[in-house]
N, C-alpha and C positions, 0 to 999 in steps of 0.2 A: 240914684235916688228917683222915685217919682216924684211928680211936681206935687201932686194932690196927695199925698198918700194912700193911692187907692189903688186897687186892680182891674175891681170890676164896680160900678157902681150905678146900684136900683136906687132910687126915690118917687116917692109918689106915684108907686104903680098898681095897677088893679090886676087882677089873675093872668101872675106871671108863672109861666114852670122854663125851666131851662135845666135840658138833664146831659150825659152824658159821660163819658171814662173821662180818668184823668187826677194830675195832683195840681195841689196848688202849694207851694213847698215856703213858707216866707221864714225865713233865717236871719230876721232881727230889727231894727228901727225901721229901715228903711223899707220896710212893708209892713208898717201899722195902717192899719184901716176902717175906717169908717164905717163902711155898707160895701158887702161885698159877697158873689157867689152864692148860686145855689146849685143842689141836683150833682153836685161831684161826687167823684168816687171817693177820693180823699183830702184834706186836706189836714196840714199839719205848721207848726210855730215852734218856737223852745218855749217850753215849760215856764221860764221863768221870767218871759216877757210879757210883761202886763200891757193891757191896752191892746191886746191882738183877738178880738171877739172872733171866731171863727165865721158865722154868719150875723149879720146887725140889721134890723130890720124896723121900717119908722114908715108912718101914713100909710100903711098897704091896705089893701082888700082881697083874700084869694091866691095866698101863698101856699103854696106845696114844697116839702123840704122832703125828699124819700132817697132813703140809700146812699145815706153820707157816713164815712167815717171821720170826726173831728178831734183833733188833737191841740189843742192851745193853752198859752199861758192866760187866759182869761174865758169870759162864756163861750161855752161850745156855739149854742145858738142865743141871743139876747132880743128881745122884744121889747121895743119901747114905745113911746108918746102916738097913738093913733093906728094900732096893729089890729087888724081885723082878719076873724078867719084863716087862721093859721092851720095846719095840716103837718105836722112834725111826724114820718112813721121811719120804723128802720133806720132808725140813725145809733152808731157809735160815739160815744164820747168819753174821752181819757186821753190822756190827761187834761183837765181843764176845770173849768166851776160851774160844770154841769148847763142846765136848758133855762132861761131866766127869764123871767120878766121884770125888764127896770135895768137901772134905776130907771126912779120916778118921780116926780116931785120934787126936782131939786132948783127948784126958781123958774122952771119954764111958768110964762102967764099963757101961754095957750097949750098947755098939758090935754090931751084929750083921752077919751077912755083906749083900753086895751080891753079885746072882746074876741068870745068863740074861738077858742086857743083848743086843738087837740094833741096829745101828744100821745101815742101810740106806739106798742113794739119795739121800744127803746135801751139800750142797753148803757151804763154809765159805769164805768173799767177807771179806777184809779184816779176818780175825778174828787175835788176835794166838797162838789154838792151834788145833787141831783137835782133837784126842781126847785124852785127859788122864785119869790116875789120879794120886789128890793124894792125903799121908797128911800129916799134921804127924809134927815130930821128937822124938817123945816117946817112951818107953819104956811099951809095953801094958800094962795088968794081965790082961787075958783076949784071947789072939791072936781072930784075926778072920781071915775072906778074902773075897776080888775072885774071882770066878770066871766060866765060861761066856760070856765076851762074844766076840762077832759084829762085825766090821767090814767093807760090804761097798760096792762101787760108792760110794767115798768121791770126792768133787771139790774139790781144795783149790787156791784163786787167791790171791795174795798174803796166804797162811798165814806167820809168821814162825815156827811152831812146830809141823810137822804133826802130831807125836805123842807125847806128853808122860808120861813116866812119875814123878813127882816123891816122894821119899821123905822130903824134908825141906821141904814147905811151909810155909811164914811171912810173908803176905802182910806183917806191918806189920814183919820184918825187927826183931823183939826176941826171939828164941830162942836157945838156948843150942846152938848147933851143933856144938860140939865133945865132947857127949856122945855115944858111939859104945853101939849096941845093935844085935841083928841081928832083922832081920822074920822 
């Protein structure tokens, strides 16, 4: 078992490109990740294994993800707090939960914008979602923005929810959704 639950870990990185062929094959809870991997030929983990994001990006500027096949039990690509200037091109997602912004606003007092994201020439096949933005159903201490998104030449095949904007994301179904507030 990995001591910190991470195969490859990138944080607070600007202008990173990693490429080459190969496969990361996660086979269960011992391979759950927080952050890892870019530019791989194929990455997969069990479809029923939650918290197995294929690629998770945070506090970065200038990330390129190109020619990747991701099959996972969670988001194929997740972009959270502080992600800027991301280019996602020629990515095949499926199975999985799609390419996501968030979840955001879950009580993080240092939530900062996600901006300038381009998703181009990607295919989603058998995923539960296509592209999505998700925020927690809690009032924000400090407002933040998500802006500058471009989705172009996207193919959806057997995708349950092609486009999702979820302002009440609560995966464990234990949130108080009766609280009303404005975004």
